[in-house]
TIMARVO-568877 format. One record per residue (C-alpha): residue in one letter; x, y, z. Coordinates in steps of 0.02 Angstrom, whole numbers, plus 50000, padded with zeros to 5 digits. Example, Ala and Ser with C-alpha at 12.3 -4.5 7.8 and 13.67 -1.06 7.14 Angstrom:
2
a506154977550390s506844994750357
% end
This chain:
238
m535925226657563s536815240757687v537795247157556l537345249257368v538435256157218v537435266457091t538155267556912g537395272256736t537865267956556g538575282656542t538375300656580e536745310456594v535655295856615g534895301856785k536055293956909t535895307657027v533865309257026v533815290057038t534955291157190a533815304557269a532225294357231v533075276557301a533605287357459a531885295957479a530925278957477a532195271657601l531695286257700a529985283857682a530085265457744g531025271457907r532665268457852s534185279357888v535185284757724a536755291757682v537465294557493l539315296757457k539895303857308p541635298457280a542175312257156q541265326057082t541815334256933g541205348256815v540555358356980a541595373357054m542125374157246g540615382257334e539355377157193p537885364557241g538375347057174d537675331757151v537605327857351a536565343557370e535375339157228v535195322957321l534815331157492r533605344457408l532675330757324a532585316957446g532515326857618p533515321857780v535055310257728t536835311657771g537915317257617v539735316057592e540885321057450l542715315757454g543455323857310r542905339057194f543755343457017p542995359056931e543175352456752p541815339856684l543055326856647a543325309056697p543925309956890a545815304556860t545865315756714a544935329156806a545995327756946r547635327356862r547265342756765a546765352156930g548395347957012l547295338057134a547515320357221p546215308857144v545105298457253r545665281257268p544665266157311a545355263157476e544795279557532i543045277357467v542865259957552r543395267857709a542145281757700a540905268757650r541105258357807e541035273257916l539535277057843e538795259157864r539295258758038t537765273158079h536575271657938d535405257257865l535895261257685v537335269257601l537195274157423v538855276257335e538575285257163g539895284657051a540525297356906g539855293456724g540005274956688l540485259156798l542405258956699v542705279156706r544505280056793l544595287056953d546485287956971e548135285556871e548175268356910g546495264256820s545425261256972t543605261756950l541985260057030a541895241556982d543505240857100v542575249757215a541095238057215g542145223557222l543065228757380l541265233257470d540615216357419a539115229457371p537695225657236v537695238257084l536265247157009v536325251056837v535335267556788v534755266556609q534265277156462a532515272156397g532815274556212l533655267556045g535305261156096t535105257456274l535125238156253n536955238156183v537635248756329t536765238756463t537285223156394l539085229656396t539005235156576a538105218156631e539405209956551a540805220256634l539895215856808a539945199056764a541635197356719r542175205056883g541075194556995l539995209257038r538285206857102r536935215556994a535485223257097g534555227456939v534255241656827v533245258056818v532645268456688g533225287356724s531985294856638w530365289456569p529545301456442a527615304456446a527455298656264p528685285456237d529235278356067l529165261356007a530995256356038m530775262856221r529185253056246c530115238056171n531265241356273l530495239356434a530405219156399e532125217056331l533045226856460p533075213156596e533965201456476a535225214156410a535615218156592g535715200256658s534465207356805a532915214356855l531955230356785l531835238856953g530825255756914a530685269856789l530795288356851p529645299656741e530475312556628g530695330156727a530495320856902a531845331256970a530945347656920l529505341557042p529285351057221p530415341557338a528875336557446d528025328557283f529655320757238r529745311657405r527955305757413s528025300157229a529715289857251v528975274157310d527825273957146w529435273557023l530315259357111a530175241357154p529915234157314e531765228157301l532125247157320s530765249657450g529725254257322t527895250157258w528255249857068d527705233856965a528665230356805a527385220956719r526045232556773f526975247656709a527435238556538g525565235656516s525075254356556q526345259356412a525695246956277e524885253356130
% end
């Protein structure tokens, strides 16, 4: 796996922090890493965006942002309202392939969910994953409602013949409720793929050195970590 597409079941599910954790774990395993953010929305020029946050948390990765649109909207809408050209799939693919030549792992982090529109033609991150023939890692929420949106995302991936890398819980609380604990067992079925990690709530607030050291404990071996789903579920049982 040299290119991995990272999406979520929606906004604010922890995609950027999970991207940073995957990057940190890969770096710890001796791999060179690049992070590609095709479309950054909701951040003004000169302000730090998602790429800057990944670099802050993960360390020495190559960060590339292709387009920036100030309003916190879907990329196609934000680009149109800003009077700027949208970022199209072909441009994203070219950038990912260029990074792939010089890095062991390229992480392509989407905006919002899998089918958020990138341009006026209705292109989405799913189209990008298909053109790259890259597996898709889905970041999910822990609590009530996550099984539905996880299943919908999985069905969208399957309908397009896209490879599913697995799912990661973007924020796992210190005191999970009943629904969260039950979801640990049900998420793999909903996703049609393995549960590959769970980041603790507030992971992004850790000092960067602690974040990098801990990232391998939050992710499964498939993502260069040591996390084990069965062991984690057992530790969360009442």
